[in-house]
VMD Tcl script that draws the C-alpha trace (Angstrom):
set ca {
  {60.97 148.82 21.65}
  {62.83 146.55 24.07}
  {62.80 149.20 26.89}
  {59.59 149.72 27.01}
  {58.78 146.08 27.60}
  {59.94 146.70 30.82}
  {57.66 149.09 32.33}
  {54.54 147.46 30.69}
  {55.32 144.28 32.32}
  {55.64 146.45 35.94}
  {52.46 148.15 35.00}
  {50.35 145.08 34.32}
  {51.48 143.14 37.68}
  {50.75 146.22 39.39}
  {47.45 146.80 38.07}
  {46.30 142.94 38.29}
  {47.70 142.99 42.30}
  {44.85 146.08 42.65}
  {42.28 144.07 41.04}
  {43.09 141.03 43.55}
  {43.09 143.54 46.55}
  {39.87 144.12 48.10}
  {38.93 147.68 49.50}
  {38.97 146.95 53.11}
  {37.91 149.46 55.85}
  {37.48 148.84 59.78}
  {35.87 151.19 62.46}
  {35.47 150.55 66.02}
  {33.99 151.94 69.22}
  {37.16 153.55 70.75}
  {36.02 153.63 74.12}
  {35.43 149.48 74.29}
  {38.07 147.46 75.82}
  {38.53 144.38 73.87}
  {40.72 142.94 76.24}
  {37.29 141.98 77.86}
  {35.89 139.92 75.26}
  {37.05 136.07 74.83}
  {34.05 134.29 73.38}
  {31.49 134.83 70.41}
  {28.41 133.61 69.21}
  {26.93 133.84 65.59}
  {23.64 136.13 65.60}
  {23.48 135.77 61.68}
  {25.37 135.40 58.41}
  {23.81 136.36 55.20}
  {24.77 135.68 51.58}
  {22.74 135.49 48.63}
  {24.41 131.61 48.15}
  {24.20 129.30 51.11}
  {27.50 128.38 50.06}
  {28.93 131.68 50.57}
  {27.06 132.24 53.98}
  {29.06 128.94 55.00}
  {32.40 130.04 53.49}
  {31.89 133.74 55.38}
  {30.97 131.85 58.58}
  {34.63 129.71 58.38}
  {36.67 132.49 57.42}
  {35.35 134.75 60.37}
  {35.78 131.74 62.60}
  {39.14 131.27 61.51}
  {40.19 134.60 61.90}
  {38.49 135.45 65.49}
  {39.97 131.61 66.49}
  {43.62 132.55 65.51}
  {42.81 136.00 67.55}
  {41.95 133.99 70.67}
  {38.69 134.30 70.87}
  {36.78 130.88 71.14}
  {33.36 130.18 69.48}
  {30.34 129.41 71.69}
  {26.86 128.46 70.35}
  {24.85 131.11 72.76}
  {25.84 133.65 74.88}
  {29.48 135.07 73.81}
  {30.80 137.73 75.48}
  {30.36 139.42 71.53}
  {27.93 138.27 69.04}
  {29.08 138.34 65.04}
  {27.06 139.28 62.02}
  {27.74 139.10 58.51}
  {26.21 140.19 55.32}
  {27.32 139.71 51.86}
  {25.87 141.02 49.14}
  {26.83 140.56 44.96}
  {25.90 142.97 42.69}
  {27.05 143.29 38.53}
  {29.12 146.09 37.36}
  {29.49 146.83 33.59}
  {32.82 147.31 32.24}
  {33.82 148.27 28.39}
  {36.84 146.77 27.10}
  {37.79 148.48 23.74}
  {40.20 146.16 21.22}
  {42.06 148.04 18.46}
  {42.76 146.02 15.19}
  {45.17 146.66 12.50}
  {48.26 148.58 14.23}
  {48.72 151.36 13.13}
  {45.58 151.89 12.11}
  {44.78 153.94 15.19}
  {43.00 157.16 14.10}
  {44.52 159.45 16.70}
  {45.93 163.10 15.91}
  {45.73 162.60 12.60}
  {47.93 159.65 12.58}
  {47.35 156.19 11.17}
  {45.45 154.24 8.60}
  {42.51 151.85 8.13}
  {41.84 149.77 11.51}
  {39.20 148.80 13.59}
  {37.97 148.99 17.16}
  {35.90 146.74 18.87}
  {33.83 147.54 22.15}
  {32.32 145.27 24.40}
  {30.15 145.40 27.59}
  {31.56 142.90 30.30}
  {29.63 142.21 33.43}
  {31.81 141.55 36.71}
  {30.36 140.47 39.90}
  {31.47 142.75 42.61}
  {30.74 141.34 46.05}
  {30.80 143.20 49.16}
  {31.12 142.13 52.70}
  {30.19 143.41 56.35}
  {30.94 142.09 59.29}
  {29.78 143.70 62.63}
  {30.43 142.89 65.90}
  {28.15 143.52 68.93}
  {28.89 143.56 72.87}
  {26.03 140.80 73.45}
  {25.21 142.20 76.78}
  {24.34 145.70 76.13}
  {23.94 145.32 72.21}
  {26.24 147.83 70.80}
  {27.78 147.53 67.74}
  {32.21 147.83 69.38}
  {33.91 147.00 65.32}
  {32.69 146.95 61.85}
  {34.90 145.95 58.82}
  {33.08 146.39 55.32}
  {35.23 145.12 52.47}
  {34.21 145.98 48.68}
  {35.28 143.84 45.58}
  {35.47 140.87 47.65}
  {34.89 138.87 44.22}
  {36.31 138.71 40.61}
  {35.04 137.79 37.39}
  {36.74 134.24 38.28}
  {34.48 132.08 40.12}
  {37.42 129.85 40.47}
  {39.14 132.70 42.30}
  {36.07 133.88 44.33}
  {36.92 131.57 47.32}
  {40.47 132.62 47.49}
  {39.28 136.58 47.21}
  {36.80 135.95 50.15}
  {39.58 134.20 52.38}
  {41.63 137.41 51.81}
  {39.15 139.83 52.17}
  {38.51 138.40 55.75}
  {41.96 138.17 56.54}
  {42.48 141.73 55.66}
  {39.58 142.69 57.65}
  {40.78 141.20 60.83}
  {44.61 141.96 60.17}
  {44.36 144.52 63.03}
  {41.90 143.09 65.35}
  {41.34 143.39 68.35}
  {42.06 147.45 67.94}
  {44.58 148.53 70.43}
  {43.36 146.23 73.42}
  {43.29 148.62 76.86}
  {45.77 147.39 79.63}
}
mol new
graphics top color blue
foreach p $ca { graphics top sphere $p radius 0.5 }
foreach p [lrange $ca 0 end-1] q [lrange $ca 1 end] { graphics top cylinder $p $q radius 0.2 }
display resetview
């Protein structure tokens, strides 16, 4: 039993790490030379909650500034739009009482299983960057599972999701 404790602990840490990470995907127009873009303006930022709208703008601004882009009020080289959406996912949790009361393949005695339905918020965020002059989409990032079931952790999850979105931005600048 002592040897079983270490693998279970490692598995728990690995699963917890997966739950904290958002699923982020990016794509871009491979014909665009991102080296020609130095300024950006916001087109729109939408979220169901104005606090989240402000946080999305703050986090995206932070990433673009760190990449050397400068925010201007209007007519930037690029235009940014972001849409945040929250929905609920149902998950079922089952707890077994009365070990060794599990009835599995004929083993066990009396025991109970209690199943509860949990409603967990699932947040998605899409960030688009357009060429302002041509209005053509140049770059898109989409993050799923940007929220957790714990509101106090959501701001950090959003920040990490946006950071992951911009990890490889700008894509391979042409020389």
